[in-house]
C-alpha positions as CSV (number, residue, x, y, z in Angstrom):
1,M,91.1,-71.0,-73.0
2,N,92.9,-70.2,-69.8
3,K,95.8,-68.6,-71.7
4,I,93.4,-66.3,-73.6
5,V,91.7,-65.1,-70.4
6,N,95.1,-64.4,-68.9
7,R,96.3,-62.4,-71.9
8,V,93.1,-60.3,-72.0
9,A,93.4,-59.7,-68.3
10,A,97.0,-58.6,-68.7
11,I,96.2,-56.3,-71.6
12,A,93.3,-54.7,-69.6
13,A,95.6,-54.2,-66.6
14,L,98.2,-52.5,-68.8
15,A,95.5,-50.3,-70.4
16,L,94.2,-49.2,-67.0
17,A,97.7,-48.4,-65.8
18,A,98.5,-46.3,-68.9
19,T,95.3,-44.2,-68.8
20,P,96.3,-41.8,-66.0
21,I,99.7,-41.3,-67.6
22,I,98.1,-40.4,-71.0
23,G,95.7,-38.0,-69.2
24,L,98.5,-36.3,-67.3
25,T,100.6,-35.9,-70.5
26,A,97.8,-34.4,-72.4
27,A,97.0,-31.9,-69.6
28,H,100.6,-30.9,-69.4
29,A,100.8,-30.4,-73.1
30,A,97.6,-28.2,-73.0
31,E,99.2,-26.0,-70.4
32,R,102.2,-25.3,-72.6
33,Q,100.1,-24.5,-75.7
34,E,97.9,-21.8,-74.2
35,P,99.7,-18.8,-72.7
36,V,97.8,-16.9,-70.1
37,A,97.8,-13.1,-70.0
38,R,96.9,-11.1,-67.0
39,I,96.0,-7.5,-67.3
40,Q,96.0,-5.5,-64.1
41,V,93.0,-3.1,-63.7
42,G,92.7,-2.7,-60.0
43,D,94.9,0.3,-59.8
44,L,93.0,2.2,-62.5
45,R,89.8,4.2,-62.6
46,L,88.6,3.4,-66.1
47,S,86.3,6.4,-66.2
48,N,89.4,8.6,-66.1
49,P,90.7,9.2,-69.7
50,A,94.4,8.8,-68.6
51,D,93.7,5.6,-66.8
52,A,91.5,4.3,-69.7
53,K,94.5,5.0,-72.1
54,Q,96.8,3.2,-69.7
55,F,94.4,0.2,-69.7
56,A,94.3,0.2,-73.5
57,R,98.2,0.2,-73.5
58,R,98.3,-2.8,-71.1
59,V,95.8,-4.7,-73.3
60,D,97.9,-4.0,-76.3
61,L,101.1,-5.1,-74.7
62,A,99.5,-8.3,-73.4
63,A,98.0,-9.0,-76.8
64,R,101.3,-8.6,-78.5
65,S,103.2,-10.8,-76.1
66,T,100.5,-13.5,-76.3
67,C,100.5,-13.4,-80.1
68,D,104.3,-13.5,-80.2
69,A,104.2,-16.5,-77.9
70,F,102.0,-18.3,-80.5
71,G,104.5,-17.3,-83.2
72,A,101.9,-15.4,-85.2
73,R,103.3,-13.2,-88.0
74,G,101.7,-11.0,-90.7
75,I,98.0,-11.3,-91.2
76,A,97.9,-14.1,-88.5
77,A,99.3,-11.7,-86.0
78,R,96.7,-9.1,-86.8
79,V,93.9,-11.7,-86.5
80,C,95.4,-12.8,-83.2
81,L,95.5,-9.2,-81.8
82,A,91.9,-8.6,-82.9
83,E,90.7,-11.8,-81.3
84,F,92.6,-11.1,-78.1
85,K,91.1,-7.7,-77.8
86,A,87.6,-9.0,-78.5
87,E,88.1,-11.6,-75.7
88,V,89.2,-8.8,-73.3
89,K,86.2,-6.8,-74.3
90,D,83.9,-9.7,-73.7
91,A,85.5,-10.3,-70.3
92,L,84.9,-6.7,-69.1
93,S,82.1,-6.2,-66.6
94,E,79.2,-3.9,-67.5
95,K,80.5,-1.3,-65.1
96,Q,84.0,-1.4,-66.7
97,V,82.5,-0.9,-70.1
98,A,80.3,2.0,-68.8
99,D,83.4,3.6,-67.3
100,L,85.4,3.2,-70.5
101,R,82.5,4.8,-72.4
102,M,82.5,7.7,-70.0
103,A,86.3,8.1,-70.6
104,N,85.7,8.0,-74.3
105,R,83.2,10.8,-74.0
106,A,85.9,12.7,-72.1
107,G,88.3,12.2,-75.0
108,A,90.2,9.0,-74.2
109,K,89.4,7.3,-77.6
110,V,89.7,3.7,-76.3
111,A,88.5,1.2,-78.9
112,L,87.5,-1.4,-76.2
113,A,84.6,0.8,-75.1
114,S,82.9,0.8,-78.5
115,N,80.3,-1.8,-79.6
């Protein structure tokens, strides 16, 4: 009986020791799988048509580089680009969307401003 208790205790100790290692490995793997794209907007006035077009270019470049990092090709690349742009659109504040709409009325034709 004493041997069984010792074995169970040893297995439990090993399991407890391995748990943080497994968690750190999974967290590190998750970091590598999901690239992060940053799109600078602080230097732009989104209500200005030229700046709105520049913002749209930056979004397009970030989307392409992110989708390329995932290795998306063909239809998968198009889906990736559309989803990326939809996420950017969802992340915009109400003021930014209003400014982009104002730029569209002035002739910018930025797709991110449309509903």
